[in-house]
C-alpha positions in Angstrom: 11.5 -17.7 -14.4 9.3 -15.3 -12.5 5.5 -15.8 -13.0 2.4 -14.4 -11.3 -0.6 -15.9 -10.6 -3.8 -14.5 -10.6 -7.7 -16.1 -10.6 -10.9 -14.4 -10.0 -13.2 -15.9 -7.1 -14.8 -18.5 -9.2 -11.4 -19.9 -10.9 -9.6 -20.0 -7.9 -9.8 -23.5 -6.8 -9.0 -24.2 -10.9 -6.1 -22.2 -10.7 -4.7 -24.1 -7.8 -5.5 -27.4 -9.1 -3.6 -26.3 -12.2 -0.4 -25.2 -10.3 -0.4 -28.6 -8.6 -0.8 -30.3 -11.8 2.0 -28.5 -13.3 4.7 -28.5 -10.6 7.1 -30.4 -12.3 6.9 -27.6 -15.2 7.2 -25.0 -12.3 10.0 -26.3 -10.4 12.6 -23.6 -10.0 10.2 -20.7 -11.3 9.3 -17.7 -8.7 5.6 -17.2 -8.4 4.0 -14.1 -7.2 0.1 -13.7 -6.8 -2.3 -11.3 -5.5 -3.1 -11.9 -1.9 -6.4 -14.2 -2.0 -5.0 -16.3 -5.1 -1.5 -16.7 -3.3 -3.3 -17.6 0.2 -5.6 -20.4 -1.8 -2.0 -21.7 -3.7 -0.3 -22.0 -0.4 -3.2 -23.8 1.1 -2.4 -26.3 -1.8 1.1 -26.4 -0.7 2.9 -23.9 -3.4 5.3 -21.5 -2.1 4.5 -18.3 -3.4 5.6 -14.2 -2.6 1.9 -12.7 -1.9 1.0 -8.8 -2.9 -2.0 -7.4 -1.7 -5.5 -9.0 -3.0 -6.6 -7.6 -6.3 -9.5 -5.0 -5.6 -7.1 -3.4 -2.8 -4.2 -2.8 -5.4 -3.0 -6.4 -6.1 -3.4 -6.5 -9.9 -1.9 -3.0 -10.0 1.2 -4.2 -8.3 1.4 -7.0 -10.3 1.1 -4.4 -13.3 3.7 -2.4 -12.2 6.0 -5.7 -12.4 4.7 -6.4 -16.0 5.8 -2.6 -16.7 9.3 -2.7 -15.3 9.7 -6.1 -17.4 10.3 -8.0 -14.3 7.9 -11.1 -15.1 8.7 -13.4 -17.3 4.7 -14.7 -17.7 1.0 -14.1 -16.3 -1.7 -16.4 -15.7 -4.7 -15.0 -15.2 -7.6 -17.0 -14.9 -10.6 -14.8 -15.6 -14.0 -15.2 -14.9 -15.5 -13.9 -18.1 -19.2 -14.2 -16.8 -18.3 -12.1 -13.4 -18.7 -8.2 -12.8 -15.5 -7.0 -10.8 -15.2 -3.9 -9.3 -11.3 -3.5 -10.0 -12.0 -3.9 -13.6 -9.9 -1.2 -14.6 -6.6 -2.3 -13.2 -7.6 -5.6 -14.8 -7.5 -3.9 -18.5 -4.3 -2.1 -17.1 -2.4 -5.4 -16.6 -3.8 -6.9 -19.6 -2.9 -3.5 -21.6 0.6 -3.4 -20.0 1.2 -7.4 -21.0 0.8 -5.9 -24.6 2.6 -3.1 -24.6 5.6 -5.2 -22.9 5.2 -8.2 -24.9 4.9 -10.7 -21.7 3.0 -13.8 -22.4 -0.5 -13.5 -20.8 -3.1 -16.5 -20.5 -6.4 -16.0 -19.2 -7.7 -19.7 -19.1 -6.6 -22.7 -18.3 -6.1 -24.0 -22.1 -4.0 -21.1 -22.9 -2.1 -21.5 -19.6 -1.3 -25.1 -20.5 -0.2 -24.3 -23.9 2.4 -21.7 -22.5 4.0 -23.8 -19.6 4.3 -27.1 -22.2 6.1 -24.8 -25.0 8.2 -23.2 -22.1 8.8 -26.8 -20.6 9.6 -28.0 -24.0 12.1 -25.0 -24.6 14.0 -25.8 -21.6 14.6 -29.3 -21.3 
């Protein structure tokens, strides 16, 4: 299983906490991330392949993986109250998840439901 993890600045700590709390369910999964989110995950003790930072093209790099169907799941903890200069890239990524039927969670509750369901399915 290959999972992309992305988080806006105000959600990075929550993403790292979520990943650490669910390490057992992520065992054997390959994590890829935008650069800054990936750096935070590494500092939290997780192994992750980092792409560019989101605003520098990382969202687009992950969107490419979605379009090529090289991802199984995208966890994108969005800050719904913040403004983001790279909003067009974010919208493109989310649209491609819909086009290619790749599961996408944009908040911790949705992400937990997806991981729990996947873990149960593979247990």
